[in-house]
C-alpha positions in Angstrom: -11.5 -4.7 -14.1 -11.7 -2.1 -16.8 -9.1 0.7 -16.7 -9.5 2.9 -19.7 -9.4 0.7 -22.7 -7.5 -2.1 -20.9 -8.8 -5.0 -19.0 -6.7 -5.5 -15.8 -6.8 -8.6 -13.7 -6.7 -7.5 -10.1 -7.4 -9.5 -6.9 -6.3 -9.5 -3.3 -3.8 -12.0 -2.1 -4.9 -15.1 -0.1 -6.1 -14.1 3.4 -7.6 -10.8 2.2 -10.9 -9.9 0.6 -12.0 -6.9 -1.5 -14.6 -4.8 0.4 -16.3 -3.3 -2.7 -19.3 -5.7 -2.5 -20.2 -4.5 1.0 -21.3 -1.1 0.0 -20.1 0.2 3.4 -19.7 4.0 3.7 -17.3 3.4 6.6 -15.0 1.2 4.6 -15.3 3.5 1.6 -14.2 6.4 3.7 -11.3 4.5 5.1 -10.2 3.6 1.5 -10.5 7.2 0.4 -8.5 8.4 3.3 -5.5 6.3 2.2 -5.1 7.9 -1.2 -5.4 11.2 -3.1 -8.6 12.3 -4.7 -6.7 12.3 -7.9 -6.6 8.5 -7.9 -9.3 6.0 -8.7 -9.6 3.2 -6.2 -9.5 -0.2 -7.9 -9.5 -2.4 -4.8 -9.6 -2.0 -1.0 -9.0 -5.3 0.9 -9.1 -6.2 4.5 -8.2 -9.5 6.2 -10.7 -12.4 5.9 -11.0 -12.3 9.7 -11.8 -8.6 9.7 -14.4 -9.0 7.0 -16.1 -11.8 8.9 -16.2 -9.5 12.0 -17.6 -6.6 9.9 -20.3 -8.8 8.3 -21.7 -9.8 11.7 -21.6 -6.2 13.1 -18.4 -6.5 15.2 -15.7 -3.8 14.8 -12.8 -5.0 12.6 -9.2 -4.7 14.0 -7.9 -3.2 10.7 -4.4 -4.1 11.7 -3.5 -5.0 8.1 -5.1 -3.9 4.9 -4.3 -3.0 1.3 -5.4 -0.8 -1.6 -4.8 -0.6 -5.3 -5.3 2.7 -7.2 -4.6 4.2 -10.6 -4.0 7.9 -11.4 -7.2 9.4 -12.9 -5.1 11.8 -15.0 -3.7 8.9 -17.1 -6.4 6.3 -16.7 -7.7 6.6 -20.3 -4.2 6.9 -21.8 -1.7 4.2 -22.6 1.1 4.9 -20.2 4.6 4.8 -21.7 7.7 3.7 -19.9 8.8 7.4 -19.9 5.5 8.6 -18.3 5.7 5.7 -15.8 9.3 6.7 -14.9 8.2 10.3 -14.4 5.2 9.3 -12.1 7.5 7.1 -10.0 10.4 9.6 -9.9 8.2 12.3 -8.6 7.0 10.2 -5.7 10.4 8.8 -4.8 12.0 12.2 -4.8 9.4 13.4 -2.3 10.3 10.5 0.0 13.9 11.5 0.5 16.9 9.3 1.4 16.4 5.8 2.9 17.1 4.9 6.5 20.6 3.5 7.2 20.2 -0.3 6.6 22.2 -1.2 9.7 19.8 0.7 12.0 16.8 -1.1 13.5 13.6 0.3 12.0 11.9 1.2 15.3 15.0 3.0 16.6 15.2 5.0 13.3 11.5 5.9 13.5 11.8 7.0 17.1 14.2 9.7 16.0 11.8 11.0 13.3 8.8 13.4 13.8 5.6 11.6 14.6 3.2 11.2 11.7 5.9 11.6 9.0 6.3 8.7 6.6 10.0 7.7 6.3 11.6 5.6 3.6 13.1 2.5 5.2 14.2 0.5 2.1 13.8 0.0 -1.6 12.4 -3.5 -2.1 12.5 -3.8 -5.9 13.5 -1.7 -8.8 12.8 -2.9 -12.4 11.7 -1.1 -15.5 8.0 -1.8 -14.9 8.0 -2.4 -11.1 9.3 -0.2 -8.3 8.5 -1.1 -4.7 9.5 0.7 -1.4 9.0 0.1 2.3 8.1 3.1 4.6 7.5 3.4 8.3 5.7 6.0 10.4 5.8 6.6 14.1 2.2 7.5 14.9 1.4 10.6 17.0 0.7 9.7 20.7 -3.0 9.7 21.8 -2.4 11.5 25.1 -0.3 9.8 27.8 3.4 10.6 27.6 4.3 7.1 29.0 2.4 5.1 26.4 4.3 2.7 24.2 5.1 4.2 20.7 2.9 2.9 17.9 4.3 2.4 14.4 2.8 1.8 10.9 4.5 0.0 8.1 3.6 0.6 4.4 4.8 -0.8 1.2 4.2 1.2 -2.0 4.6 -0.5 -5.3 4.3 1.1 -8.7 3.5 -1.3 -11.6 3.1 -0.8 -15.3 0.6 -3.4 -16.4 -0.9 -3.6 -19.9 -0.1 0.0 -20.5 -1.6 1.2 -17.2 0.0 2.6 -14.1 -1.0 0.9 -10.9 -0.1 1.9 -7.3 -0.4 -0.9 -4.7 -0.1 -0.1 -1.0 0.0 -2.6 1.9 -0.4 -1.4 5.5 0.5 -3.2 8.8 0.9 -2.3 12.4 4.5 -2.7 13.4 4.9 -4.5 16.7 7.8 -6.9 16.0 10.3 -8.0 13.3 7.7 -10.5 12.2 5.5 -7.6 10.9 8.5 -6.4 8.7 8.9 -9.9 7.3 5.2 -10.3 6.7 4.8 -7.0 4.8 7.8 -7.7 2.6 6.5 -11.2 1.9 2.9 -10.3 1.1 4.0 -7.4 -1.1 6.2 -9.7 -3.2 3.4 -12.3 -3.4 0.8 -9.7 -4.5 3.2 -8.4 -7.2 3.8 -11.9 -8.5 0.1 -12.8 -8.5 -0.8 -9.6 -10.5 1.9 -10.4 -13.0 0.6 -13.9 -13.5 -3.0 -12.7 -13.8 -2.1 -10.2 -16.5 0.4 -12.3 -18.5 -2.3 -14.7 -19.7 
């Protein structure tokens, strides 16, 4: 994929498929709702199962999905390490302090305002890769006795071939297995993009 003057290799991890070929306004709207208008969407991927459902006219679950974007403001520039550090620093400062590591994620999120993204953990910090895990308790739909719903998100900033990429993975959070899955798929996606772009 062309990003400014650079050719960036970008693909969804196994089990997920880019939705760009569908031309679906609904999927395009969902992708656009996940990121700022100041970003260019490079990839929006849903699970293979959701894509199969969508292609035959059934509603997809959209329990897990992912998006890759790049800031339009620096898309045509070669991003230096200093600029990358500034971009990442601005976002991390806005997130605030991380949750206490000894506290269960759901318990911590229950004490936070609904709809507010909360930093749960820093997953990786290297000169050209920074990755964090966030959690959100979703606002209730009506009944006061309904079970709380949670959303997990990983946000990863990568400097690849002089370009700043922002990768986000989303998952419903119903059990510790969802936490393990989102950590694992994020690490795998980072590794695959590094291999694709180190050739």
